N, C-alpha and C positions, 0 to 999 in steps of 0.2 A: 410351924413355920410360913411365915409370907411368901407368898409368891409372886413373879412380878407381875402379873395379869391383876393382884389386888391392892398393887401398888399406884397409887396419883402420879401420874407424871405431872411437874408443876411445871408453871409458864417461864421459870429462869435457870440457866443453867449454873453447875458450882466449879469449881477450880478448874483448868486446862479444859472447860467446857463442856464438865460430865452434866450428864443432868443428875437432878433432883428427884427425891422423890417420896413423897408424904403416907406412911402407913395409921391411917388413922379409921376407927367407927363415925366420926362422927362427922358428919360430909357437911354438918351449918359450924363446925370447929371452928375458930380463929384461922390457922391458915387453911382450912379450904374454900371462908370468904374471901382470903388476902389473894389466893390463887384466883378464885372465881374474878373479884375486880382485877388483878394484872389480865388476867387473858379478854377481858372483856375493852380495856383498855389497848390491849394486842390487835383487837378485830376492829377497834375505831381508826386506831392508827392507819389500819392494811388499806379502812376502807376509803378513809383523806386520802391517800397513796396512791390510791389508784383514780380517785378525781386527777387528782394532779398529774398522774403520769398520760393519765388521756388530750389535756389540756398541752400539757410540757411535748407530748410527742407531735400534737396538731399545728405546733409554733413553729413554722418555718426558719427563724432568730435563733431557735435554741440552740446556745453555745456545748459546744465537747463537754468541757468540765461540766454546766448545768446536767446533760445527760450522764456525765457519770456520776454526777452526786445523785440523781433519782435512782441510778440502777443499785448505790451502793446502800443507799434505804429500801429501796423495794426487796432486795435480796434481806435485810435486818425484818422487813414485816411480811416476807414467803417462810423466812424460817422459823419465825415464832409462830405464825399459822399454821402451820406442819405441826408443829408443838404441839398446840392445842386442839391441833384435829386429829392427833394422834393418843393424846391424853382422854381426847372425849371417847373416844372410840373403845382405848381398855375400861371406860369406865361403865359406859355401857356395855359392854361384853360382860362386865361382872355384875352389872346391874339387871341384864335381862340377858341369865344365860342360853345359848339355843341350844339345844338336845340335840343329840345326833339319833338319828334317822337309820343306823348303819344297824 
């Protein structure tokens, strides 16, 4: 039986915003590569939004609507990045198991 730590958390969610997982022995398979590519896009989007946020916050003429839009976009990007970090942390834990010293 595959445990949750052996599954890869995918960078998208399923119905009801539930997490999607991939069970595979092939890290170079189609779904693994698709997930890698989507994660790369999500990271690039977050970097771009971070730059935009810095400019927007520094601009005294930014409207409340513009600020709300930016916060909405940043919230989505942060959610994506947290999912990527969780997924990569799990992958690393299964790829490089830490031996207990107890």
